[in-house]
N, C-alpha and C positions, 0 to 999 in steps of 0.2 A: 328670923329668917322663915321662909317655909318651911315648913315640915313636908314627908313624902312617903310613899305607902310602902317604900323599898328600904330595904338597911344599904346604906354605901358600904359598897365592896361585897357583895354578896352575889352570888351567879345565880341570877334568873333561868328560869327553862327557855327553853323555846319552842316556836312550832317549828318542826322537820321539813322546812320549804322545800328543801334539796332532796331527800327522801319522798316527798310527794311529786318533784317532778318538774319545780318552781326553780330554777338556776338565777335567775334576776333577781328577784324579789330582796327587798331588803330584811334583814333579820325581823321574826315575829316574836318579842317576847312573851312571855307568860306571868303577869302578875295577879293569883288567885288570890288572894286578901285583897288588893285592888279593886279587884272584879265585885267582891260583896259590899264593900264598902260602896262602890259605885251605884250597886243595885238599891241601895238603902235613899243614897242621895237623889237618883234618877224619880224612884216612890215619891218625893219632897215636889221633884219638880214637875213631875206629872200635874201635883193636886195645884201648882202656882199658875198653871196658864189656863186652869180649867173657865176661867170667866173669857178669855178671850173667844175661846173655843164657842163658849156659851153664846156668846155673840155673834155665831151664823145664825142670827133669828128670822132672817127677812125669808118672806113667803116665796115659791115661786112654783111656775108653774111646767113639767118639764114630763117629755114622754107623753102626755094628759094625765102625769099625776101632780097632786098639789100638794103641798109642803113644804117646811123651813128650812132653810139650807142645810142645817143642821141633819136633818133625816137623809137629805141627798147625798153630804159628806161623808158622815160618819158612820151611819147607818143604825139598825134596830137594836145594837146590842149593847148595853150598859158598856162605856166604855172604861169606867174605872175598872168594872168586874174584867175586861179582857184584859187592861195592862195589867190587873194584880194576877189575872191567871199567867202572863209571859212573864212577870218576876218571879213566880213561884217557880217557873220552869227552869229557869235559870238556874234558881237557888238551888234546886235539886241537883242540876248537874254538875254545881260545883260542892256539893255535899260529900264528895266522893275522897278518900283520902290522898292528898296534896300529891304522892307521885303519880296519882292515877289522874291526873286532872290531863295533860296530856295526851297521853292515849285517850281517853275519854273524846277530848278534841278533833283529836286525829280522825276517828272515828265518825263522829260525828260530821265529819268533812267530805271523808271520803262515802259514808254511807248515802247521805241524804243529795238525790240525782232532781229534785224536781220541789215547788217551792210547795209547804204545807198553809200558806198564808188562808184564811176563809173571807168569804165576799159578807159583806154587811150587811145583806141582802137583797133584795129587787131595787130600791131605788139608789143602789148604788154601782147597779150596772148600766146605767142610761148613758146615752151620747147628749151632749146638750143640743137647744133647739135653735138656739138662735147667738150670736156674735156678743151680744151683750150680757148674756148671761154669764160671760167667766168673771163677772163680779161678784158671784155667790159663794168666791171663797174672802171677801172684804168684810171681815168682824165688825159690828158695832161696837165693841170694846174692846180698845179704844176705837175711833170712831176712822176707822182706813174708808169705809165708803166714802167719806164729806172727804178725805185726803185723796181719793184716787177718781172722784169725780170729774174734776177737769181733763183727764185721760180718759175719761172711758169710751166716748167716740173714737180716739184716734187708735186706740187699741184694739177695740174692737173691730175697726178697719181692715186689720192683719189677718182674721178670721173672716174674710165676708170675700167670698169668691166675686163680688161683683166690684170689690176695688183693688187689682192686682199690684197697683202701683202705689197704692197706700201701702201696702204690705212688703212691699219691696223697699219702698224710700224706710219703712221703719227697722229694717232687718239689722243691719247693721249698727245703728245709732242705740237699739233696744243692748245690744251685747258690749259696746264699748262705753256705756254711761252704768250700767245698773250689774255687771258682771265682775264686782270686784270681790263678793265672798267664794265666785267662781272661780278666781283667779285666771281668768279667761285671754290670757295674753296671747292670742292664735291666729292672727292673720301673717301671712308670710309674701314677702315682697318678693316677686316674680323677676329674675333678669333672664336666666335661661327658659323656653318656653318648650322646650320640647319633651319630656317627658307629659308634659298638661298636652301638648299638641295628640299626642298619641294618646294620652288617656281619655280625651274627648272626640278623637276622631273627625266626623263631619262636620260637626256640632265648632268646631275651633274655625275663626275667621283671621284673615291679616289683621283687621279691627286688635286684637289681643296681643299680637307681637310688636304691632305700633305702640300700645299700653306698655309693653314690659321694657321696649327701647327708652320711654318716656318715662319710665319709674312711674308708673300710675297703674300696673297690675298686681293683684294680691290674690291667694289661695288661701282657704282654710282648709286643711286637710285630717280629714277625719274616718281614716280606715282603717281604723283600729278594729273596729269593730265588726269588719265581716264576717271573721271564725265565729261569731253569736249565734245560737239560733234561737227565733222566737220562742216564748216558753208561753204556760197557759197558768195565770197567778192569779189567785182570789178570784176562780172562776171567769175569768177573761183573758183574751189573747193578750201580749204585751212584746214588742217589737221595737226592737233600735236600730235604726238605720244608719248603716257608714255613709258617709258623704263628702263632695268635693264640694265648695264653692269657690266660684272665680269671679272676683269683684273687681270691678273697674272706676278708678278713684278722679273726680274731677282736679285738675290741676290748683285752681284758685280757691276753690269752698272746701277742699279734700273730704267731699260728703263721697262716700263709699257705696256702688250702684250694685248690687249681684246679679250677675249676667248669666251664667251656666251651672247647675246644679245638676250633680252625677250623686244618685241614689242606690242603694246596694244593701246586700244583708238577705239571711234567709235562704230560700229557694228562688228567689227572684236573680234573674238576668240584671245587672248595673243598667240602668236606665237615666238618661239625659235627658234633659228638661232648659232649653232656653228662653229668657225674657222676651226677645225680640222676634223667635223665628215662629213661623206660621205652624208648624210642626207640634207648639206644647198652645193649649188650651189656656185659658185665665185659670181655672181653676185647679187644672193641673198646675200650672206654675205656683199656685198660693200654697197646692199640696205640698210641692218639691219645698218653700220656703219652711212649712212647719217643720217637716222630716230633716231639714238641714238644723234648726232651733233645739231638736229631741238630740241630733248629737252632739250639739255642744252643751246643752245642759247636763246632757250624761259624766261627757267629760270634766265638765265642772266640777261634779256631786262626787265621780268615785276618783277621775285624777290630779287634775288641778287641784281639787281642795281637800280629798283622802289622803293621795298617795304621797302629792309635796309639801302637805303642812303634816298629816299624821301620820306616816308610817315612815320616812326619811327620820325624821325628827326622834320618835320612839327607838329606832333601829342606836340612832348616835346617843339617846341619853341611858339606854340598857347598855350598852357598852360602857359608860361614864360613869353609872353606879358601881360595874363591875371592877372597873380599874383604877378611879380616883379617891384619893381619903377626902375627909370632906373638908380639911383646912388647905388643900389644894386651889389653886386661883382658878381654875375652869369649873370646878367643881362649885365654887361659890359663886361666879357669876352663872353656871345654869341650873342648880339645885333649886333655888327659889321659884323657879318658874317652870319646875316638871313633874308635877303632879299630874294624875287623872288621864293623860294621855294614854300611854301603856295599855292601862286596866278597860279603859272605854273602845280600843281599837279589840282587844281581847274577845268583849262582849259581843263588839258588831259582828265576830266572824262565828263567835259560838251558840250565838242565838240567831240567827241570820232572820227567821221566822219569827221567832220569841222576841226579838230585840224591837221593842215599841219604838215607830219612827222610823224604820228605814223607810229610803224615800221608792217610789213605786215604779221604780225602772224595769226590765227586763232580765237583770241579772237576779236570777232566782235564785242562787245557791250562794254558801260562802266560797265552798269551791270553782265558781265561777267567776265571783268577782277575785278571789287571788289569782285567776290564770290571767283575767283580764289584766290584771296589775305588772306580771309576771311579761307580758308581751311587752307592757310599757314601759319597763325599765329596760328590756334588752337593749345595751348599748349606751343608757344614761347615765349620764355620770352626778355624783352628785352635785357640781355647782350649776349643773342644767337648768335644775329648778329655782337660780337667782333668777329677780326681774329681767336684772340689767343681763346676764348672760341669754336670756330667751329673746329677749326684743334682738340683743345684736345676730345670736344666729337665725332669727328671721329677718335682717336687713332692716328694720323698722328704726327709725332715726324720730327726734322731735321735731323736727321743720316737716314729716312726711304729715303728720296730725294735728299742724299749729296754724290759726289764722289770725288771732286776736293776742291769745294769752298761749303759752306753752302746753301743749298733748290737750288744749279744749277741745277736740272733735275726737279723745280716745281718752275722757277720763280717768276709766279705772286705769290705764298706765302711770297719768300724773298722780293718782293717789298712791297705787304700791310702791312708786318709787319714791316719794316722799318718805312713805316709811321704812323703805331701804334704807334713804338716807339718814334718815332719824337714828334707826339704830345701828348704823354704821357708828356714828359721832360716837354714840353711847360705847359700843365694845372698842372703837379706837380708845378712849378716854380711858377703858377701863385696862386695858393691856397696855400699855405706855404706862401706867401708876406701877402693876404687879410684876413686872418683868423687865427691868432696866436694859438690858438688853439682848441680842436675839442668842448669843452664847446661852445664856439662862435659859431662855425657851430650849433649845436643844439639846440641853443638859437636865432637863425636866422629863426623868424617867418614868413617871406616872403618865402625863402627855402625851409619850412616845409608844406607851405601853398603850395607850386608850386608841389611839391613829390605828396601829397595826393592828387590834381588837377589833376595828369598827371596819374593816376594810374585807377583800372578797375572797383573801386567804383566813381572813379573822370570823367572830361570830357574827358581825354585824351584816358582813357582805352590801357592805358599800362602795362602789367605784368611784374611781376620779379622785381619791384626797391626796392631798400633796403631801410631800415631805415637809416636816414639821421644823424647819431649821433657821427659822425668824421671826419675832413678833408679826411679820406681816402675812405670814404662812399660817399661825395658828391665827391671827385676827380677822381671816379670810375664811376657816371655816367656823368660827365661833360668830360668825355676824351673820352669815346663812342661818344658821338654828336661830339665835333671838330673832333675825327677822321673821322667820316662819310662825313660832309662839306668837311674837306681839302681832303679824297681818291675819293672824289668825282670828285674833279679837277681834275684827271691826264685824265679821258675817255674825255678833251676837247684837247689833246694834238695830233699833226699830226698822229706821227708815232702809237697810240692808234687805230688808223682806219687803218692805212695803212702802206704794202700793204698789209697786212694779212685779215683782217676785211672787208675790200673793195672786196676780190675775197670770194666772197658771199659765194662758195658752201664749206669756212674752218668754218664758222659758218651761217650753212641757216635757215631761222626765220621759214621754214615751208615745208608742201609737199602738192603740188598741187593735190595730187589722193589719197582720203579714205578708200580706200583698201589696206592692206598689204600682200604682194605678198608669195606664199605658199615657202618655204626653199629651196625646190630642183627644183624652177621654173626657168629658163634660159632667158636671153635677154640681148640683146645686149645694147651699150652706150645709143643709141636713147632712147631705153625702159627704160632705168634706167633714164636718164633725162626729161621723163613724170612727175615721183613724184616727182622731185625737182626744184624747186622756178624758175617761169617762166620769161619770161624778164621783163613783169612790177614788179612783185614781187623784182626781181631786184632791179630796179629801185628804188621800195621806201623804200630797205634797203639802198640803197646810198643818197637817199635824208636826212634820218634820221643818217647817218653817217656825212653826208658834214655840216646837222647843227651845228654839236659838231667841227669837228675841222676846219672851211673853213670859221668862222664867230670868233672875237674877243671874248671875253669875257665882260661882263659891267664893272666889277672893276676887275682888277688883284689880285692874291693873292699878290703877287711881285709889289710893286709900280714900275711904268717906270722910278719914278725918285731916286730908289735905294732903298734897304732894311729898313734903316735905316730913310724914311719917311711916313709921314701918318701912323702915328703909332696911337694905340688905347687909350693907358692909359696915366696917367699920372705920374707915376714911374719906373722911371730908370730899378728895377726888373722885371717888369713884361714885361716891353716895349723889353728890354735886350732878354728875352723868346720868344716875339713875331719877334724879329729881328733874332736868332737861326734858327728859326723853316721855317721862309721865307730863308736862306741861304740854310737848309735842302732840300725846294724844287726846289729851283734854282739846286740847286746839283744835286739831283737825274732826273731832266729833262736834265740835261746833261749829267748824265749817262746812260738814256734811249735814247736820240736823241742826241748822240753826231757831227750825220754833219747835225743838223738844229734843234740847242735849243730852244725851243719854250720859254722863260721862263716867260714871260710874257702872255702867252695862259691858264694856270691855273687859273680857278677863283678862285676869295675870296669868292662867296657866292654859294648856288647850282640852279644853271639858268634855265638848262635842264632836 
């Protein structure tokens, strides 16, 4: 059984989120010993991905400057020296008396009003000159360039103002095919068009009402960013636009075509771009598609991935450690996969600027991150994060995105539902064996105490947890937790990042200008690229991705010695269910990475 950095039934200190005005966010436990351990492990991890970063060796000429990709993306400063300085700064903050750690973190959050990140030099401040230059972030070790070459023209066309039809055609398939690590179950089927007609005003036409009546109108609604203000980070502006995308689906092919995009945020008036109206130029439409992709990517990083898979899980594990004894069946199920997530999240907030590998979004401080999380959590309940709940709430069914095979037009939904079903089988088998009757569950006082402590009236501040009066009720909660941990493991795979995500224009994390162009304005590719991530932002995103796929997990979910080794339990039934889940994961990896299956890259715990 895996060990943890936290002793069972010892109360962890927490970030006083409610005192900071954050009423909706789940609890944020603090594990000082775990943070120190994680810092040591991160230093090793940085070394492990060094060869992949050094593979950024192709020579480019950008903005009249000629250099290797590494110099444009990472800059002049020694990466190793910068990482060491960042880790040292964090260790110094953790060097206080343990009782002073929480006040230190609170002071850090409250006092930091702007980013302290620095530029890597002139070469990292440049917009790209040409759409094909987005391949700058494909390493030659391993050879992502060769892997991505068949897609280069297709993906470059999405940031070419002369090919708006290509950008339009690629918008939904990119999200639907490659957004698994970002948990991008975003489209909502529209039946009542009232609020959307009002939002889009004169741009709304009867065509959209007809599509809604036919069940082929969808919306991606990411207005949550409108309170965000643009920031200056690492010497350059960063802007996260709020976006609403209206898409119409072909009833036969199930292809989704974006037709209207509303972009807002900062000091801008909300601006509506239309694919078909003469009031929107081709170049402005390509800008709007990219702005929408920024909104999608920022959701994926901080809300789809970190909130749903990290933060809620950490809160539930914290209350588990505080309320369950090591012999409790629930503890025995969750503890083997409970390490690392709490201290990693702590370091994320404590060292927002100092923590290596923060994605280059416009979220400049940990306070801004926590405020975003708190807005997202308002009215949100525990089971809302489950993929089945999300799809049901958005009115999306398998038939909506299936032509030849189930979910073949929304592959990440298929993938996440497969993981959901596999983890459900594992948990159901375990619960059926651990508890003979519903009464046994209802009378498990430790479990009752855990659920009470996890809710809004307890330490966890997680809403929507059910009364645990049956095996089914307990199984639902445990299924949701185990799913989050297992699903997170897929983000560590080589093909989860390469070549699609490392072609950063596919999932851009930021806009570098805070003004929204007029829909009728026209500009060339150089003008478009001044809005898009600059070389340094591309480099920061690559740094982030490489940490996931170019370093091995601390502990793989499937043991190197085989699925039937390093078992968690002392009975054949539970271990049989664990072996079945491991075999599912191995087969899943072989399906999504048939040419280079990384069976041992899927992590057991949430590490990053």
